C-alpha positions in Angstrom: 11.6 -12.0 25.3 11.8 -9.2 23.3 14.6 -7.3 21.6 14.7 -3.6 20.3 15.3 -3.2 16.7 17.3 -1.0 14.9 15.1 0.7 11.7 18.4 0.5 10.3 19.2 -3.2 10.2 17.3 -3.8 7.4 17.8 -7.6 7.8 15.5 -7.7 10.9 13.2 -5.7 9.0 12.9 -8.4 6.3 12.8 -11.1 8.5 10.1 -9.9 10.1 8.1 -9.4 7.2 8.8 -12.8 5.8 7.4 -14.4 8.7 4.3 -12.4 8.1 4.3 -13.9 4.2 5.1 -17.4 5.2 1.3 -18.3 5.7 0.3 -16.4 2.2 -0.5 -17.8 -1.1 2.8 -15.7 -2.5 4.9 -17.1 0.4 7.1 -18.5 -2.2 7.8 -14.9 -3.8 8.7 -13.8 -0.2 12.3 -13.0 -1.6 10.9 -10.2 -4.0 8.4 -8.9 -1.4 9.9 -8.4 1.8 12.3 -6.2 0.7 10.6 -3.9 -1.3 7.7 -3.8 1.3 11.1 -2.6 3.9 12.3 -0.2 1.4 8.8 1.5 0.4 8.2 1.9 4.3 11.9 3.3 4.8 11.3 5.7 1.7 8.6 7.7 3.1 9.7 8.3 7.0 12.3 9.5 8.6 14.0 6.4 10.6 15.6 8.7 13.5 12.2 10.2 14.3 9.3 8.5 12.8 6.4 7.2 15.1 4.0 6.1 12.6 3.9 5.6 8.5 1.1 6.7 6.8 0.1 4.1 4.4 -1.6 6.3 1.7 1.8 7.5 0.8 2.6 4.0 -0.7 0.5 3.7 -3.5 -0.1 -0.3 -5.0 -0.5 -0.1 -8.7 -1.7 -3.9 -10.3 -0.7 -5.0 -13.5 -1.5 -8.4 -15.6 1.4 -9.5 -17.1 4.7 -11.5 -16.1 4.8 -12.9 -12.7 5.3 -11.8 -8.9 8.8 -11.8 -9.1 8.3 -8.5 -11.8 7.2 -6.4 -8.3 9.3 -3.4 -8.5 9.7 -0.6 -6.1 9.2 3.1 -8.2 10.7 6.1 -6.6 7.9 8.6 -8.1 4.7 7.9 -10.0 3.2 4.8 -11.8 0.2 5.7 -14.2 -1.5 1.8 -14.9 -2.3 3.2 -18.8 -0.3 4.7 -21.1 0.3 7.8 -22.9 -2.5 9.1 -25.5 -0.8 9.0 -28.8 -3.7 8.7 -31.5 -2.3 12.2 -32.7 1.1 11.4 -32.6 1.8 12.7 -29.3 5.4 12.3 -27.4 5.9 9.1 -25.3 9.1 10.3 -23.7 9.8 13.4 -22.0 12.8 14.5 -20.0 13.2 17.2 -17.4 9.3 17.4 -17.8 7.3 20.0 -16.5 3.7 18.4 -15.2 0.4 19.8 -15.1 -2.7 18.5 -13.5 -6.0 19.7 -14.8 -9.6 19.1 -13.5 -10.7 20.9 -16.4 -12.1 19.5 -19.9 -10.6 20.0 -23.2 -13.6 19.8 -25.0 -15.9 22.0 -26.2 -18.9 23.1 -23.5 -22.3 21.7 -24.0 -25.3 22.5 -22.8 -27.7 21.2 -20.0 -29.0 17.8 -20.0 -32.2 18.5 -20.7 -31.8 21.2 -23.4 -31.1 20.6 -27.2 -28.9 23.0 -29.8 -30.7 22.3 -33.7 -28.9 23.7 -36.5 -30.4 23.4 -40.1 -28.2 25.5 -41.3 -24.9 24.6 -42.7 -23.7 27.7 -42.4 -24.5 27.5 -38.8 -22.9 24.5 -38.6 -19.7 25.4 -40.4 -19.3 28.4 -37.7 -20.1 26.4 -34.5 -17.5 24.2 -35.3 -15.5 26.9 -36.3 -15.9 28.2 -32.8 -15.2 24.9 -31.0 -11.9 24.2 -33.3 -10.5 28.1 -31.8 -11.9 27.6 -28.4 -10.1 24.1 -28.2 -7.1 25.5 -29.6 -7.4 28.5 -26.9 -7.0 26.1 -24.1 -4.3 24.1 -25.6 -2.4 27.4 -25.9 -2.6 28.4 -22.7 -1.5 24.7 -21.2 1.9 25.5 -23.7 2.2 29.0 -22.6 2.7 27.7 -18.6 5.2 25.9 -19.9 3.8 22.3 -19.3 5.4 19.2 -21.5 2.7 16.6 -19.8 -0.5 17.2 -18.7 -2.3 14.7 -16.3 -6.5 14.9 -17.3 -9.2 14.2 -14.9 -11.9 12.2 -15.4 -15.1 13.7 -15.9 -18.7 13.1 -16.0 -20.1 15.8 -16.8 -18.6 15.7 -20.8 -16.2 14.3 -22.7 -12.5 15.7 -20.6 -10.9 15.5 -24.1 -11.1 14.9 -27.7 -9.7 13.9 -31.0 -9.3 17.4 -32.0 -7.8 18.7 -28.3 -5.2 15.8 -28.0 -4.0 16.7 -32.0 -3.5 20.3 -30.9 -1.4 18.9 -27.6 0.8 16.7 -30.0 1.6 18.9 -31.9 2.7 21.7 -29.8 5.2 18.2 -28.6 3.2 17.9 -25.0 2.8 14.0 -23.8 -1.1 13.4 -22.3 -2.2 11.2 -20.0 -5.8 10.6 -19.1 -8.3 9.1 -17.0 -6.7 10.3 -13.4 -9.0 9.4 -11.0 -10.4 11.2 -8.5 -8.8 9.7 -5.4 -5.3 9.9 -7.0 -5.1 13.1 -6.8 -4.0 13.8 -3.8 -1.3 11.0 -4.1 -0.3 12.7 -7.4 0.0 16.3 -6.0 2.0 15.3 -2.7 3.9 13.2 -5.5 5.2 15.7 -7.9 4.3 18.6 -5.9 2.2 20.2 -8.1 -1.6 21.8 -7.8 -4.6 20.7 -9.6 -6.2 23.1 -11.8 -9.7 23.7 -12.4 -9.9 26.4 -14.5 -7.6 27.4 -17.5 -7.1 30.7 -16.4 -5.6 29.5 -13.3 -3.1 27.1 -15.1 0.3 29.1 -14.6 3.9 27.9 -14.0 3.8 27.8 -10.4 1.0 25.2 -10.1 3.4 23.0 -12.5 5.1 19.9 -10.8 9.0 18.6 -12.3 10.5 15.4 -12.8 13.8 14.5 -14.5 11.6 11.4 -16.6 8.3 10.7 -18.1 8.5 7.5 -19.9 6.2 5.5 -21.4 7.1 1.6 -21.2 5.9 -1.5 -22.2 6.0 -4.3 -19.4 8.1 -7.4 -19.9 5.4 -10.4 -20.3 2.5 -8.6 -21.5 1.3 -6.1 -23.9 0.4 -3.6 -21.7 2.0 -0.1 -21.3 2.5 2.0 -18.2 3.9 5.8 -17.6 6.6 6.0 -15.3 7.4 9.2 -13.8 11.0 9.3 -11.8 13.2 11.8 -10.4 10.8 14.2 -8.9 11.7 16.8 -7.3 11.0 15.9 -4.0 12.3 12.5 -3.4 11.1 10.0 -0.4 7.4 11.9 0.3 5.9 8.8 -1.6 6.7 6.3 -3.7 5.0 2.9 -5.8 4.8 -0.6 -5.8 4.0 -1.7 -9.4 2.8 -5.2 -8.8 2.7 -8.0 -11.8 0.9 -11.4 -11.8 -0.4 -13.6 -14.5 -4.2 -13.1 -13.6 -6.4 -11.0 -11.8 -6.3 -13.5 -8.4 -3.1 -13.6 -8.1 -2.6 -9.5 -8.2 -5.4 -9.4 -6.0 -3.6 -12.2 -3.3 -0.5 -10.2 -3.5 -2.1 -6.8 -3.1 -3.0 -8.2 -0.2 -0.4 -9.5 1.2 2.1 -6.5 0.4 -0.2 -4.6 2.7 -0.3 -7.1 5.2 3.8 -6.7 4.9 3.6 -3.0 5.1 2.0 -3.2 8.3 4.3 -5.2 9.7 7.0 -2.6 9.0 4.7 -0.2 10.0 4.2 -1.9 13.9 7.8 -1.7 14.2 7.9 1.6 13.3 5.5 2.0 16.1 7.2 0.1 18.5 10.9 -0.9 18.0 10.9 -4.2 19.5 11.1 -7.7 18.2 10.1 -11.4 19.5 10.6 -14.7 18.7 7.1 -16.3 17.0 5.8 -19.7 16.7 4.2 -19.5 20.3 7.3 -18.4 22.5 6.3 -15.0 23.5 2.4 -17.0 25.1 4.4 -19.7 26.4 7.1 -17.9 28.6 4.6 -15.4 29.5 2.1 -18.5 30.5 5.2 -19.3 32.6 5.9 -16.9 34.4 2.2 -16.1 35.8 1.7 -19.3 36.9 4.6 -19.0 39.3 3.3 -15.7 40.0 -0.1 -17.3 40.6 1.4 -19.9 43.6 2.7 -16.7 45.3 -0.6 -14.8 45.6 -3.8 -16.1 47.8 -7.6 -16.4 47.1 -9.4 -14.8 44.2 -6.3 -13.2 42.6 -4.5 -16.5 42.2 -7.2 -18.2 40.9 -7.7 -15.2 38.3 -3.7 -15.5 37.4 -3.7 -19.2 36.7 -6.6 -19.0 34.9 -4.9 -16.1 32.9 -1.8 -18.6 32.2 -3.6 -21.8 31.3 -5.6 -19.0 28.5 -2.0 -18.2 26.6 -1.4 -21.3 26.3 -4.4 -21.9 23.9 -2.3 -20.1 21.7 0.3 -22.7 20.9 -2.4 -25.0 21.3 -4.0 -24.1 18.2 -0.4 -23.3 16.3 0.6 -27.3 17.0 -3.2 -28.3 16.2 -3.4 -26.5 12.6 0.1 -28.2 11.9 -1.5 -31.4 12.1 0.7 -32.6 15.3 -0.3 -33.8 18.7 -0.9 -30.6 21.0 -1.0 -31.9 24.0 2.6 -33.4 23.6 4.2 -30.5 21.7 2.5 -28.1 24.8 4.1 -30.3 27.4 7.4 -30.2 25.7 7.4 -26.5 25.0 6.4 -25.7 28.8 9.5 -28.0 29.5 11.9 -26.4 27.6 11.0 -22.7 29.0 11.0 -23.9 32.3 14.9 -24.5 31.4 15.6 -21.7 30.8 15.4 -22.1 26.5 13.3 -18.8 26.3 13.6 -18.9 22.7 12.0 -22.5 22.3 9.4 -22.4 19.8 6.9 -24.5 17.8 8.5 -25.7 14.2 5.5 -26.3 12.0 8.3 -27.6 9.1 10.1 -30.0 11.1 7.6 -31.0 13.6 9.4 -30.3 16.1 10.4 -27.7 19.2 13.3 -25.6 18.0 14.9 -22.2 18.4 13.0 -19.3 16.8 15.8 -16.7 16.7 17.9 -18.7 14.7 14.9 -19.9 12.5 14.5 -16.3 11.9 10.8 -16.4 13.0 10.3 -13.1 14.4 7.1 -10.4 14.6 6.6 -7.1 15.9 5.9 -6.7 19.7 3.1 -4.7 18.7 1.0 -7.4 17.2 1.1 -9.8 20.4 0.5 -6.7 22.8 -2.1 -5.4 20.7 -3.8 -8.6 20.5 -3.6 -9.6 24.5 -4.6 -6.0 25.4 -7.7 -6.3 23.4 -8.7 -9.7 24.4 -8.3 -8.7 28.2 -10.5 -5.5 27.7 -13.1 -7.6 26.2 -13.2 -10.1 28.8 -13.1 -7.1 31.8 -16.4 -5.6 29.7 -18.1 -9.2 29.7 -17.8 -9.6 33.3 -19.0 -6.3 33.8 -22.4 -7.4 32.5 -24.7 -8.1 35.2 -28.1 -9.4 33.0 -29.0 -9.4 30.1 -32.6 -8.4 29.3 -34.2 -9.6 26.0 -36.0 -7.0 23.2 -38.5 -8.6 21.1 
């Protein structure tokens, strides 16, 4: 029933993903989402040797504005907040040297339970002068390392940056991107081939990543700005999908649908076989098992026949959910498979039995085999239970 699939055949992969998206809210946008999902997975693996896909290598960034058709695949990084330019800092940097810092670009503070009381204006002026000197020293060390774009991680202890540090960095021509989440540090490090730096003394040129272009752009259909980092030094290890939508509900639904689409491609990477949908595999399997049951004797024959009847629940339920007459549909489906039409399945759009391969309704073999295996193991486990002891 199954047929092998070559990951180089992009059309088969797109058809499998489109089948997955047909039941989603965003099914009308499958022409956009399907190719993006396939290209995203193929860009982070070696198609010849890969046996699995780490979906953590594919980051999904959601941005309100535009429509789902504006969704795009970026071979690099996307930050959903624009660059800090309140002090006149740059928003477009070519041949960027990117540093990722985890220390704060602000003056040190005392412990939470301690206060410093200053009543003398001279002392207050001296404190402000020392703060300015301290922050300028930090910025000079960042500039000395050759950094042109600095990413600042969020801090909960004190301000990760202040207006004075933004002013100094802007004067030095360094682009600043703030509010980097702790969970994104690993992805950014792998994407840019840079090292997160926890102390300014460790901020050296060998810790920096590089990219051809770091640019802040205004998204069409909205006023939000994002920063795109493209032309990274080690392309192919990670990628980013920038999802657009008119509201938060649409974005969340598109996010879930894209994740399902990525899982379909991952299933095909794990087991490179496709089968037809529409209840084709279950009906054919039920037919073969019914014939085999007639050749068996005793309890084995009853078990095999019951297993075959259980498999027919899948096309029965599919017909029922589509508003069709399940008895007539399953009977006709069984008849066509008995006549040798192994690709006959339920076409819920035309309300009849058609050839699923010609309709491009295909799905990964791994999905069906996993479901059947798990269901069988579950039943076997239940049958091993001799008695149930209620506990109060």
